[in-house]
VMD Tcl script that draws the C-alpha trace (Angstrom):
set ca {
  {-31.77 6.88 21.64}
  {-29.99 4.84 18.97}
  {-26.66 6.24 17.74}
  {-25.78 5.96 14.06}
  {-22.29 6.26 12.60}
  {-21.15 7.13 9.10}
  {-19.08 4.61 7.15}
  {-19.23 0.82 6.95}
  {-18.01 -1.63 9.58}
  {-18.78 -5.11 8.25}
  {-16.11 -7.78 7.81}
  {-15.28 -6.68 4.25}
  {-13.24 -3.71 5.52}
  {-11.72 -5.18 8.67}
  {-8.42 -6.09 7.00}
  {-8.11 -2.54 5.65}
  {-8.63 -1.12 9.14}
  {-6.09 -3.58 10.59}
  {-3.60 -2.56 7.89}
  {-3.98 1.08 8.87}
  {-3.55 0.31 12.58}
  {-0.45 -1.78 11.85}
  {1.12 1.04 9.82}
  {0.52 3.55 12.63}
  {2.15 1.17 15.12}
  {5.05 0.82 12.67}
  {5.60 4.59 12.56}
  {5.61 4.82 16.34}
  {8.08 1.92 16.60}
  {10.35 3.46 13.97}
  {10.41 6.73 15.92}
  {11.49 4.74 18.99}
  {14.35 3.09 17.11}
  {12.69 -0.31 16.65}
  {13.18 -0.41 12.89}
  {12.85 -4.18 12.59}
  {9.43 -4.01 14.27}
  {8.46 -1.16 11.94}
  {9.38 -3.27 8.92}
  {7.39 -6.16 10.39}
  {4.37 -3.84 10.68}
  {4.80 -2.94 7.00}
  {4.78 -6.64 6.12}
  {1.59 -7.13 8.17}
  {-0.05 -4.25 6.29}
  {1.03 -5.83 3.02}
  {-0.46 -9.18 4.06}
  {-3.77 -7.49 4.95}
  {-3.83 -5.68 1.60}
  {-3.15 -8.92 -0.24}
  {-6.36 -10.46 1.05}
  {-8.72 -7.53 1.65}
  {-10.11 -7.63 -1.88}
  {-10.62 -11.39 -1.73}
  {-12.50 -11.04 1.56}
  {-14.62 -8.16 0.25}
  {-15.70 -10.14 -2.82}
  {-17.10 -12.93 -0.63}
  {-19.98 -10.62 0.30}
  {-22.20 -10.92 -2.76}
  {-24.88 -8.45 -1.66}
  {-22.66 -5.37 -1.35}
  {-24.37 -2.18 -2.45}
  {-22.70 0.20 -4.91}
  {-22.04 2.56 -1.99}
  {-20.24 -0.23 -0.14}
  {-18.14 -1.03 -3.23}
  {-17.21 2.62 -3.75}
  {-16.44 3.00 -0.05}
  {-14.16 -0.03 -0.27}
  {-12.23 1.55 -3.15}
  {-11.79 4.83 -1.32}
  {-10.96 3.46 2.14}
  {-8.46 0.99 0.70}
  {-6.55 3.73 -1.11}
  {-6.68 6.13 1.83}
  {-5.24 3.39 4.04}
  {-2.62 2.53 1.41}
  {-1.32 6.11 1.36}
  {-0.43 5.74 5.03}
  {0.62 2.08 5.08}
  {2.68 2.00 1.87}
  {3.41 5.68 1.36}
  {4.03 7.33 4.72}
  {5.27 4.29 6.68}
  {8.08 3.36 4.23}
  {9.08 7.04 4.10}
  {9.29 7.09 7.91}
  {11.31 3.86 7.87}
  {13.80 5.30 5.37}
  {13.97 8.55 7.36}
  {14.98 6.71 10.51}
  {17.50 4.70 8.49}
  {19.33 7.97 7.86}
  {17.62 9.64 4.88}
  {17.51 12.99 6.70}
  {19.36 15.52 4.55}
  {17.47 18.16 2.55}
  {17.90 15.96 -0.51}
  {16.64 12.97 1.47}
  {13.54 14.82 2.67}
  {12.84 15.89 -0.92}
  {13.19 12.28 -2.08}
  {10.81 11.02 0.62}
  {8.29 13.77 -0.16}
  {8.48 12.80 -3.84}
  {7.98 9.15 -2.90}
  {4.81 9.86 -0.91}
  {3.48 12.26 -3.57}
  {4.01 9.78 -6.40}
  {2.31 7.09 -4.33}
  {-0.64 9.42 -3.76}
  {-0.85 10.23 -7.48}
  {-0.75 6.55 -8.38}
  {-3.56 5.72 -5.91}
  {-5.75 8.63 -7.05}
  {-5.31 7.55 -10.67}
  {-6.19 3.96 -9.71}
  {-9.36 5.19 -7.99}
  {-10.44 7.05 -11.11}
  {-9.90 3.98 -13.31}
  {-11.55 1.60 -10.83}
  {-14.62 3.83 -10.36}
  {-15.05 4.09 -14.14}
  {-14.63 0.34 -14.51}
  {-17.29 -0.43 -11.92}
  {-19.73 1.97 -13.54}
  {-19.27 0.42 -16.99}
  {-21.15 -2.89 -17.33}
  {-19.09 -3.82 -20.40}
  {-15.87 -3.87 -18.36}
  {-14.54 -7.15 -17.00}
  {-14.97 -7.69 -13.26}
  {-11.38 -8.88 -13.03}
  {-8.51 -6.53 -13.86}
  {-5.71 -8.40 -15.65}
  {-2.96 -5.79 -15.37}
  {-1.83 -2.71 -13.47}
  {-0.86 0.63 -14.97}
  {2.25 1.67 -13.11}
  {3.71 -0.23 -10.20}
  {1.18 -0.56 -7.35}
  {2.22 1.30 -4.21}
  {1.57 -1.90 -2.26}
  {4.70 -3.39 -3.86}
  {6.63 -1.28 -1.33}
  {5.54 -3.83 1.29}
  {7.88 -6.26 -0.51}
  {10.58 -3.94 -1.82}
  {11.16 -1.91 1.36}
  {11.77 -4.93 3.63}
  {14.17 -6.40 1.05}
  {16.03 -3.08 0.83}
  {16.22 -2.89 4.64}
  {17.39 -6.48 4.94}
  {20.17 -5.90 2.40}
  {21.04 -2.62 4.10}
  {21.37 -4.29 7.48}
  {23.88 -6.72 5.98}
  {25.99 -3.99 4.38}
  {28.35 -1.50 6.05}
  {26.47 1.68 7.02}
  {28.50 3.89 4.69}
  {27.26 1.77 1.76}
  {23.72 1.02 2.91}
  {22.85 4.72 3.22}
  {23.10 5.04 -0.57}
  {20.66 2.17 -0.92}
  {18.19 3.91 1.39}
  {18.39 7.06 -0.75}
  {18.09 5.29 -4.10}
  {15.24 2.86 -3.29}
  {12.45 5.39 -2.59}
  {13.20 7.54 -5.64}
  {13.22 4.47 -7.91}
  {9.92 3.27 -6.43}
  {8.42 6.76 -6.82}
  {9.39 6.76 -10.51}
  {7.83 3.33 -11.02}
  {4.58 4.37 -9.29}
  {3.85 6.97 -11.98}
  {5.55 5.39 -14.99}
  {2.75 4.35 -17.36}
  {3.76 0.75 -17.96}
  {1.49 -2.29 -17.81}
  {2.31 -4.88 -15.15}
  {0.49 -8.26 -15.18}
  {-1.68 -8.75 -12.10}
  {-1.30 -11.95 -10.10}
  {-4.74 -13.31 -9.13}
  {-3.97 -14.37 -5.56}
  {-7.49 -15.68 -4.95}
  {-7.38 -17.97 -7.96}
  {-3.84 -19.06 -7.13}
  {-4.77 -20.03 -3.57}
  {-8.35 -21.20 -3.97}
  {-8.63 -22.26 -7.60}
  {-11.72 -21.16 -9.51}
  {-13.96 -20.95 -6.44}
}
mol new
graphics top color blue
foreach p $ca { graphics top sphere $p radius 0.5 }
foreach p [lrange $ca 0 end-1] q [lrange $ca 1 end] { graphics top cylinder $p $q radius 0.2 }
display resetview
């Protein structure tokens, strides 16, 4: 008897799956007090996200189902990697008051809203043959930017006295949450073109 599984498992989604695994490891390490390792796991997830789209586009014979699956699985992974993991990192940096929990909940919720809105726009774009295959700008700050901002915030916080750094850990997630849902246009950097030219 041959077993069949739902989903897709080809190389186009491997980086997304690795990103998710890295974020789960990061949460476990944060809960054990290894905050530097947790931040490293966030950076690894960010690296995977940076290249997952480039890798996926190398497979020219993807079906529409595979493309739609890629959109959905990428965003579902991003909620955990760049929504929940940074919230866990900030929590274990001391953002534990009722206000802090509310801020972290708002951060994750705004990230979720931003990703759901992106999925709606991306699905519509792929279904419209008149739309360009390459998106030139983002609407709102991508949640994946937290893979850059959170490590910088943590690095600065580690260099500051604890009584000062705690304010930084409270302010950073609420500012990022606001930027996730603020309807501003942010130019998109084409990493593939930057690294590999026009190929």
